[in-house]
C-alpha positions as CSV (number, residue, x, y, z in Angstrom):
1,M,-6.4,5.8,-17.4
2,D,-5.9,6.4,-21.1
3,E,-4.1,3.1,-21.5
4,K,-6.7,0.5,-22.7
5,I,-4.4,-2.3,-23.7
6,P,-4.3,-4.9,-20.9
7,F,-0.9,-5.7,-19.5
8,E,0.5,-7.6,-16.7
9,T,3.7,-7.1,-14.7
10,C,4.8,-10.0,-12.4
11,V,7.5,-9.9,-9.8
12,K,8.5,-12.3,-7.0
13,T,8.0,-11.1,-3.5
14,F,11.6,-11.7,-2.3
15,N,13.2,-10.2,-5.4
16,A,15.2,-7.2,-4.1
17,L,14.1,-5.1,-7.1
18,A,10.4,-6.0,-6.7
19,P,9.4,-2.6,-5.2
20,L,11.2,-0.7,-8.0
21,A,9.6,-2.8,-10.7
22,L,6.2,-2.2,-9.2
23,A,6.9,1.6,-8.8
24,N,7.9,1.8,-12.5
25,T,4.7,0.2,-13.6
26,L,2.6,2.4,-11.4
27,K,4.3,5.6,-12.5
28,R,3.8,4.7,-16.1
29,Y,0.1,3.6,-16.0
30,L,-1.5,5.1,-13.0
31,F,0.1,8.3,-11.7
32,K,-0.3,10.2,-15.0
33,T,-2.0,13.2,-13.4
34,Y,-1.3,15.1,-10.2
35,V,-4.6,14.2,-8.7
36,R,-4.0,12.5,-5.4
37,P,-4.6,8.7,-6.0
38,V,-7.0,6.4,-4.1
39,I,-5.5,3.2,-2.7
40,L,-8.1,0.6,-1.9
41,C,-6.8,-2.4,0.0
42,V,-9.3,-5.2,0.1
43,G,-9.3,-8.2,2.4
44,S,-10.0,-9.5,5.9
45,D,-7.6,-9.8,8.9
46,R,-9.5,-12.9,10.0
47,V,-7.9,-15.1,7.4
48,A,-4.1,-15.1,7.1
49,G,-4.0,-15.5,3.3
50,D,-6.6,-12.8,2.8
51,S,-4.9,-10.2,5.0
52,L,-2.6,-8.9,2.3
53,G,-4.8,-5.9,1.5
54,P,-5.3,-4.6,5.0
55,M,-1.7,-5.3,5.9
56,T,-0.5,-3.3,2.9
57,G,-2.9,-0.5,3.8
58,T,-1.6,-0.4,7.4
59,L,2.0,-0.1,6.1
60,L,1.0,2.7,3.8
61,E,-0.9,4.5,6.6
62,E,2.2,4.5,8.7
63,S,4.2,6.1,5.8
64,K,2.1,9.4,6.2
65,L,2.2,9.9,2.4
66,P,-0.4,12.1,0.8
67,L,-3.0,9.6,-0.5
68,F,-6.6,8.6,0.0
69,L,-6.4,5.2,1.7
70,Y,-9.1,2.7,2.4
71,G,-8.6,-0.7,4.0
72,T,-6.3,-1.3,6.9
73,L,-6.0,-3.8,9.7
74,R,-7.8,-1.4,12.0
75,S,-10.5,-0.7,9.5
76,P,-10.6,-3.4,6.7
77,V,-12.6,-3.3,3.5
78,T,-13.8,-6.8,2.8
79,A,-14.7,-8.2,-0.7
80,R,-18.4,-8.0,0.1
81,E,-18.1,-4.2,0.6
82,V,-16.5,-3.6,-2.8
83,R,-19.8,-3.0,-4.6
84,Y,-20.6,-0.2,-2.2
85,M,-17.1,1.3,-2.3
86,K,-17.2,1.7,-6.1
87,G,-20.1,4.1,-5.9
88,Y,-18.7,5.9,-2.8
89,L,-15.3,6.4,-4.5
90,A,-16.9,7.7,-7.7
91,K,-18.8,10.4,-5.7
92,T,-16.0,11.2,-3.2
93,H,-13.0,11.1,-5.5
94,P,-14.4,11.5,-9.1
95,L,-11.1,12.5,-10.7
96,A,-8.7,10.3,-8.7
97,P,-7.1,7.2,-10.2
98,V,-7.9,4.1,-8.1
99,L,-5.4,1.4,-7.3
100,A,-6.9,-1.7,-5.8
101,V,-4.8,-4.2,-3.8
102,D,-6.0,-7.7,-2.9
103,A,-4.8,-11.3,-2.2
104,A,-5.5,-14.0,-4.8
105,V,-5.1,-17.7,-5.3
106,G,-3.3,-19.2,-8.2
107,E,-1.4,-22.2,-9.4
108,R,1.0,-23.7,-6.8
109,E,4.0,-22.4,-8.7
110,E,2.6,-18.9,-8.8
111,V,2.4,-18.5,-5.0
112,G,4.6,-15.6,-4.0
113,L,4.1,-13.7,-7.2
114,I,2.8,-10.1,-7.2
115,K,0.9,-9.1,-10.4
116,V,0.0,-5.7,-11.6
117,I,-3.0,-5.8,-14.0
118,A,-4.5,-3.1,-16.1
119,S,-8.1,-3.9,-15.2
120,P,-10.4,-3.4,-12.2
121,L,-10.2,-5.7,-9.2
122,L,-12.7,-8.5,-9.2
123,P,-12.7,-9.7,-5.5
124,G,-14.0,-13.2,-5.0
125,S,-13.5,-14.3,-8.6
126,G,-11.1,-17.0,-7.4
127,S,-14.0,-18.7,-5.7
128,N,-16.5,-18.0,-8.5
129,K,-18.2,-15.2,-6.5
130,Q,-19.5,-12.1,-8.3
131,L,-19.0,-9.2,-5.9
132,G,-18.6,-6.4,-8.4
133,E,-15.4,-4.6,-9.6
134,V,-13.5,-1.6,-8.6
135,G,-10.4,0.3,-9.5
136,D,-8.5,1.4,-12.6
137,L,-5.5,-0.8,-11.9
138,S,-5.1,-3.9,-9.7
139,I,-2.2,-5.4,-7.7
140,L,-2.8,-9.0,-6.8
141,G,-0.6,-11.0,-4.5
142,I,-0.8,-14.8,-5.0
143,T,-0.8,-15.9,-1.3
144,A,-2.1,-19.5,-1.7
145,P,-2.7,-22.2,-4.2
146,R,-6.2,-22.6,-5.7
147,E,-7.3,-25.4,-3.3
148,G,-10.3,-24.1,-1.5
149,M,-10.7,-21.8,1.5
150,S,-8.5,-23.9,3.7
151,A,-5.5,-23.0,1.6
152,L,-5.9,-19.3,2.5
153,E,-6.2,-20.2,6.2
154,N,-3.0,-22.2,6.2
155,V,-0.8,-19.4,4.8
156,R,2.1,-18.3,6.9
157,L,1.6,-14.7,8.1
158,G,5.3,-13.9,7.6
159,S,5.0,-14.6,3.8
160,V,2.0,-12.3,3.6
161,Y,3.8,-9.6,5.5
162,A,6.8,-9.8,3.2
163,M,4.5,-9.4,0.2
164,A,2.7,-6.5,1.8
165,Q,6.1,-4.8,2.4
166,A,7.1,-5.2,-1.2
167,I,3.8,-3.8,-2.5
168,S,3.7,-0.9,0.0
169,E,7.3,0.0,-0.8
170,G,6.5,0.0,-4.6
171,I,3.5,2.3,-4.1
172,K,5.5,4.6,-1.8
173,L,8.3,4.9,-4.4
174,A,5.8,5.7,-7.1
175,L,4.0,8.3,-4.9
176,E,7.3,10.0,-3.9
177,N,8.4,10.3,-7.5
178,N,5.0,11.7,-8.4
179,A,5.2,14.2,-5.6
180,M,8.7,15.3,-6.8
181,R,7.4,15.8,-10.4
182,A,4.4,17.8,-9.1
183,G,6.8,20.0,-7.0
184,S,9.0,20.5,-10.0
185,L,6.0,21.5,-12.1
186,N,4.8,23.9,-9.4
187,R,8.3,25.6,-9.2
188,K,8.4,25.9,-13.0
189,M,4.9,27.5,-13.0
190,R,5.9,30.0,-10.3
191,R,9.0,31.0,-12.3
192,N,6.9,31.5,-15.4
193,L,4.4,33.6,-13.5
194,K,7.3,35.8,-12.2
195,V,8.6,36.3,-15.7
196,M,5.2,37.1,-17.1
197,S,4.5,39.6,-14.2
198,K,7.7,41.4,-15.0
199,K,6.7,41.7,-18.6
200,W,3.4,43.2,-17.6
């Protein structure tokens, strides 16, 4: 990304315009090239409050959109694997922008918020763990208050699913818009080539 100034976009899960707000932010700061993006969804399906990432990944997988996706309920990427994923993504997708999605804890009044942050994902930072960083841009869903691991375990799965739906819809809207722009550019290039070939 060429945008170096940190920013934060916050939306509420049950806001009907949440997917659109997320999509607008992603289009502005992440999908600036036509390189297919990498979506890395971090988390574990063993803890309800930590299942946001793989749940979002599964919803995106079902959409069949053109993206590189890692982290689903069937094949989760846990926080401990992030340090290995960073090197793998750098080698496998050197030019692709990376969007990392993860659950997070916060203040009690923040539960239900979805935050887009212009910085890498730092999994485990909520529990003072240093597990490395990954991504150009992060989406964090506040699923539980900052009250220990038990808070994540007591989260209602329905609330996590609603948050995963909002995030996946926002990503899909951004991707579909990017694909349309790429298609429009390709059509324009083909027209220009036809005009140039006639001149030759």
